[in-house]
N, C-alpha and C positions, 0 to 999 in steps of 0.2 A: 210261670209265664202267663202274661196277660193276653188272653185270646183276642180281645178287641184291638190290641196293638198289632197283632199279626194280621188281622183283617184290614186295618188301616194301611199297613205296609203292602199287603197283597193288592189292595185297590190302587195304590200309587204305582206299584210295579206294573199292573195291567194297563193303567192309563199312560205310563211313560215308556213302556218297552218298545213301542212302535217308533219312538224318536231316536232310538239307537242307530248309529250307522250300520249298514248291512254287514260290512266286514267285521265290525266289533262284535255284533251279535253272533255271527257265524263262528268266529274263532273262539269266543267264550263258550259257546255250546259244544264245540268240538273238543275243547280242553276238558270240559266237564264229562263228556262222553267217554273219553279215554281214562280219566281219573275214576269215574264210576265203575267202568268195566274192570279196571285194575283192582280196585278195592273190593268189589263184590266177589270177584273170583279169588282174590288173595285170602279173604276171610275163610273161604272153603279149602284153602291149601295150595292154590295155584302159586307157583314160584316165580313167575315173570315179574320183573321190576316195572316201575312206571315207564321208564324210557323204553324198555323192551316192549311193553304194551303199545306204546306210540309207534314203534318200528313196525309191529305186526299190523296194527289197525290203520294207521295213517300212511305209512310208507310202503306197506306190502312186502316187508323184508322178513325173511325167515330167520328165526333166532336159533343158533346152534346149541346143542346140549340140552334142549328141552323136549319133554315128551309131546308127541303129536296131540294127545288129549288136551294138554294145557293150551295149545294154540287154538284148537277147536273151541275150548271153553270161552276164550276171549272173542273170537270171531262170532260165535253163536250169541254171546251176551249182547254184543252191539246190535246184532240183527233183531234180537228180541226186544231190546229197548226201543229201537226205531219202530218196531211193530206196535208197541205200547203207545208211543207218541202218535202214530197214525190213527189208532183206534180212538184215542182221546180227541184228536182233531176232528174226527168224523162224528163225535158225540155218542159213541157206542157205550152203553152201560157195561160194567164188568160182569161177565157171564162164565159159566163153566166151559163153554166152547173156547172162549178167549184164553182162559187159564190153561187149558190143555194145549192150545196152540203155542202159548208162551213156553211151556215146558218142552214141547216137541222141538221148538227152535233151539232152546238151550242144550238139548241132548243130541242134536243132529251129529251124525258120524261118531257118536260116543256110545249110545245105547238107545233102545226104543223109547220114545218120549210120549207124553200125554196119556200114559197108562197107569192107573192106580196100582199100588203094590198089593200083592197077595201073600206077603210074608211079614212076620214081625220084624221090627227094626229097633235098634237101641242107639242112644246118643251118648258117646263117651264123655264122662265127666259131668253129666247132667243128672239132676234128681228126678227129672220128668222122663217117663217112658211113654212113647207114642202108643196110641190104642192099637189093639190087634186088628187084623184086616176087616173082619165083619163089623166091628164097632167103628173102625176108621171110616168105612164106607157110609155108615149111618151119619157120622159126625160131619163128613165132608158134604153130604147132601144138605144137612142142616145149615152148614156154612153158607151155601148159596142162597138158601131161603132167608137166612138172617141178614144177608147183605141188603135186602130190600128195606127192612124196617130199621136196621141200624143207621141207614142214611138219614132217617128222620129223628132218631133218638140221640145221635152223637154229632158233635161238631166235626168239620172236615179233618182236623188234625187227629182227633180221637178215632175217627173212622179209619183213617190211614193206618194208625197204630194198631187198632183192633184187627183190621184185615190181615196185616202182616203177622201179628202175634198169634192169632187164632189159626191161621193157615199152617204156620210152621209148627204149632203145637200138635195139630192133627197129623202132620208129616205124611201126606197121602201118597207121595211118590217114593220110589226106592232111593233116588238121589236127586239133587238139584232143588230141594225144597227151600233152602235159604235164598238162593238166587231168585227163584220164582217169587218168594214172599216179598223180597225187596222190590221187585218189579211191580208187584201188586200194590204195595204201599205207594210207590210213585205214581201208579195209575190213578189211585184215589186222590193224591195230592194235585196232580195236573188236571184231573177232571173237575176239581173245585177251584181252579185258577191259581194254584200255588206252583212254584217251580219244583222240579224233581230235586231230591237231595242225595247226598253221597255219604255213606257211613265209612269212615276211614278204618283201615285194617288195624291201626294203632288203638282204636277205641273198641276193639272186639270184646275185651273183658267186660266193660260196662254194658255193651250191647247184649252179650249173652246173659249177664246177670239180670238185666231188666226184662228180657224175654222169659227167663226162668221164674221171675217173680210173678209173671202172668200165668205161666203154665202150671206152677205149683200152688201159688197163693191166690190166684185170680185177681191180682193187683196190676191193673194196666197203667196206673199213674206214672211209675218210673219210666216206662218206655215212651209214653205219651210226652212226657217232659223232655226226654232226649230228642225225640222227633221234632218237637216244637222249637227247641234250641237250634237244631240244624236248619230248620225251615227259616228261622229268623236270620241266621248267618247268611244263608243263600239270598234271601230277600235284600239284606243289607248290601251284599255285593252288587246286585242289580241296581239298587237305588243309588249307590255311589256312581256307577257308570252312567246312569240316566242324568244325574245332577251334573256330572262333568260334561256330558254331551250337550245338555241344555245351556250350560255356561259358555261353552265354546261357540254354540250357535248365536248366543247373545253378543259375545265379543265380536264375532264376524259381522253380524248385522250392524253393530255400533260403528265398527271400522268403515263399513261400506257407506253408512249415512254421513260419516265425517268427511268422506272423500267425495 
């Protein structure tokens, strides 16, 4: 992936997004919010379908036959995502306090959130074993320190990929590390002018494999490339809408001049 191409598309996206009709922008973001919540929770085992997610989040309709925890996971995820967007809009740098707030929101009504684990954890089917609690605590402290210089050392796509991959490798919480990491990734993307991205549940095998390449082999490239491709897809969606909107404005202006 050519990073300069992404920068060019990002700049065009930033320059043109304000020209989108308000309703178009709102409905597009709402559709993304539902899809993102569905996929991010489904990757972790949530069984609600996309339409059921829409019913819960947008229509406020309870879905029968589902565990209450699954409903909370989706409601909490949307709230945490909106909190991330708010922090980015306010220009806040990513800090330990914000990370803990995100996790606390994700875990509300499920388990105590924002508290680092004090037990060993294991990931089924993975070659990587997260560090034991004492080592984990040291590594997560290093993570926050590294955030400062990584922003100067990596480009924004690499930074977003590293933030996700390193945090989930450390696995500092008992549960919810994946959802938290994906929100942190989008925090970094949005803070650098890119749109948030959604990793489809159908892509989870590739997703897990690229994360394991980093955790086991210290190879961030496969995950960075995956994120870059998703960022370009999302930028392309926006740019198509912007071009269509501008074309419609031109046609309307031409018609008015002719009359």
